C-alpha positions in Angstrom: -24.0 43.7 3.0 -26.1 46.7 3.7 -28.3 48.8 1.5 -27.3 52.4 1.6 -30.1 54.9 1.3 -29.4 58.7 0.9 -32.3 61.0 2.1 -33.3 63.7 -0.4 -31.9 66.3 2.1 -28.5 64.6 2.2 -28.5 64.2 -1.6 -29.0 68.0 -2.0 -26.3 68.6 0.5 -23.9 66.3 -1.4 -24.7 68.1 -4.7 -23.5 71.4 -3.1 -20.2 70.0 -2.1 -16.9 70.9 -3.9 -16.3 68.3 -6.7 -13.2 66.6 -5.0 -15.2 66.2 -1.8 -18.1 64.6 -3.7 -15.8 61.9 -4.9 -14.6 61.2 -1.4 -18.2 61.1 -0.2 -19.1 58.7 -2.9 -16.3 56.3 -1.8 -17.6 56.5 1.8 -21.1 55.5 0.5 -19.5 52.5 -1.2 -17.7 51.6 2.1 -21.0 51.8 4.0 -22.4 49.0 2.0 -20.1 46.7 4.1 -21.6 47.8 7.4 -20.7 46.9 10.2 -17.2 46.2 9.0 -16.6 50.0 8.3 -13.7 51.6 10.0 -13.9 55.2 11.3 -17.6 55.3 12.1 -18.3 56.8 15.5 -21.5 56.6 17.5 -23.1 59.9 18.4 -24.5 60.8 21.8 -27.1 63.1 23.3 -29.8 64.2 21.0 -28.2 62.3 18.2 -27.9 59.0 20.1 -28.5 56.0 17.8 -26.8 57.7 14.9 -23.2 57.5 13.6 -20.9 59.8 11.9 -18.0 59.1 9.5 -15.6 61.8 8.4 -13.5 62.6 5.4 -11.2 65.6 6.1 -13.4 68.5 7.3 -16.6 66.9 6.1 -19.0 64.6 7.9 -21.7 62.1 7.0 -24.4 61.4 9.6 -26.3 58.1 9.3 -28.4 55.6 11.2 -28.8 51.9 10.8 -32.2 50.4 10.4 -32.2 46.7 9.9 -30.1 46.0 6.8 -30.2 49.6 5.7 -27.8 52.4 6.3 -29.7 55.7 6.0 -27.5 58.7 5.3 -29.3 61.7 6.8 -26.8 64.6 6.5 -23.6 65.5 4.7 -21.7 68.7 5.4 -18.7 70.6 6.7 -17.8 70.0 10.3 -18.4 73.7 11.3 -21.9 73.7 12.7 -22.6 70.1 11.6 -23.8 69.0 15.0 -25.7 72.2 15.9 -29.0 71.3 14.2 
């Protein structure tokens, strides 16, 4: 099992999400505890190589794996999600 760590930035982004989406994000965070047996996670490329994303509807979670930790770095709507 992995330890899921949410960065302060990602936590603030999650707090601004609509309430139904927050529930879906919470369920994804619980799924990430079972890394690497998580379905739907895709590795990112380019500047974001080494990171993964998992989606729920139009929303994305970006994370990286460091040892036995899954560090969630960003949470947000797909529009412009990869621009930063």
